[in-house]
C-alpha positions as CSV (number, residue, x, y, z in Angstrom):
1,X,0.0,0.0,0.0
2,X,1.4,3.4,-1.0
3,X,0.8,6.1,1.7
4,X,1.5,9.7,0.8
5,X,0.7,13.0,2.5
6,X,0.2,16.1,0.3
7,X,-1.1,19.6,0.9
8,X,-4.3,20.5,-1.0
9,X,-5.0,23.7,-2.8
10,X,-7.4,24.8,-0.1
11,X,-5.6,26.5,2.8
12,X,-5.0,24.3,5.9
13,X,-6.1,21.1,4.1
14,X,-3.9,18.0,4.0
15,X,-4.7,14.8,2.1
16,X,-3.4,11.4,2.9
17,X,-3.5,9.1,-0.2
18,X,-3.8,5.3,0.5
19,X,-3.3,4.0,-3.1
20,X,-6.4,5.5,-4.8
21,X,-8.2,6.5,-1.6
22,X,-8.0,10.1,-0.4
23,X,-8.6,11.1,3.2
24,X,-8.7,14.8,4.1
25,X,-7.4,16.4,7.3
26,X,-7.5,19.9,8.7
27,X,-3.8,19.9,9.8
28,X,-0.6,18.3,9.0
29,X,-0.4,17.0,12.6
30,X,-3.7,15.1,12.2
31,X,-2.5,13.6,8.9
32,X,0.8,12.5,10.4
33,X,-1.0,11.0,13.4
34,X,-3.4,9.0,11.1
35,X,-0.4,7.7,9.0
36,X,1.5,6.8,12.2
37,X,-1.4,4.8,13.6
38,X,-2.1,3.1,10.2
39,X,1.6,2.1,9.8
40,X,1.6,0.8,13.4
41,X,-1.5,-1.3,12.7
42,X,-0.1,-2.7,9.5
43,X,3.2,-3.6,11.2
44,X,1.5,-5.2,14.2
45,X,1.6,-9.0,14.4
46,X,-1.5,-10.6,13.1
47,X,-2.7,-14.0,14.3
48,X,-4.1,-16.3,11.7
49,X,-7.4,-18.0,12.8
50,X,-6.7,-21.5,14.2
51,X,-8.0,-24.2,11.9
52,X,-9.8,-26.7,14.1
53,X,-10.8,-30.2,13.1
54,X,-12.4,-30.4,9.7
55,X,-16.1,-30.5,9.9
56,X,-18.1,-32.5,7.3
57,X,-21.3,-30.9,6.2
58,X,-23.8,-33.2,4.5
59,X,-26.5,-31.8,2.4
60,X,-29.8,-32.9,3.8
61,X,-32.4,-33.6,1.1
62,X,-36.1,-34.3,1.6
63,X,-37.0,-37.9,0.8
64,X,-38.0,-38.2,-2.8
65,X,-41.4,-39.8,-3.6
66,X,-40.8,-42.9,-5.7
67,X,-43.3,-43.6,-8.3
68,X,-44.9,-47.1,-8.0
69,X,-43.4,-49.6,-10.4
70,X,-45.6,-50.3,-13.4
71,X,-46.3,-54.0,-13.9
């Protein structure tokens, strides 16, 4: 993910770009705090869900009506 902070044309407006997503902030301090927290969360260890024993799911079908055999 590309993270970039730029100043917008409007005064006192800062934009943090996360790839194609733009997030506006009123101050450079707010933008820097957002980026710092985002980078910390990305760098944090992530635990993968534990795969328990495999469960088998059987499709339950309603009993079919069998036509009487023609003699």
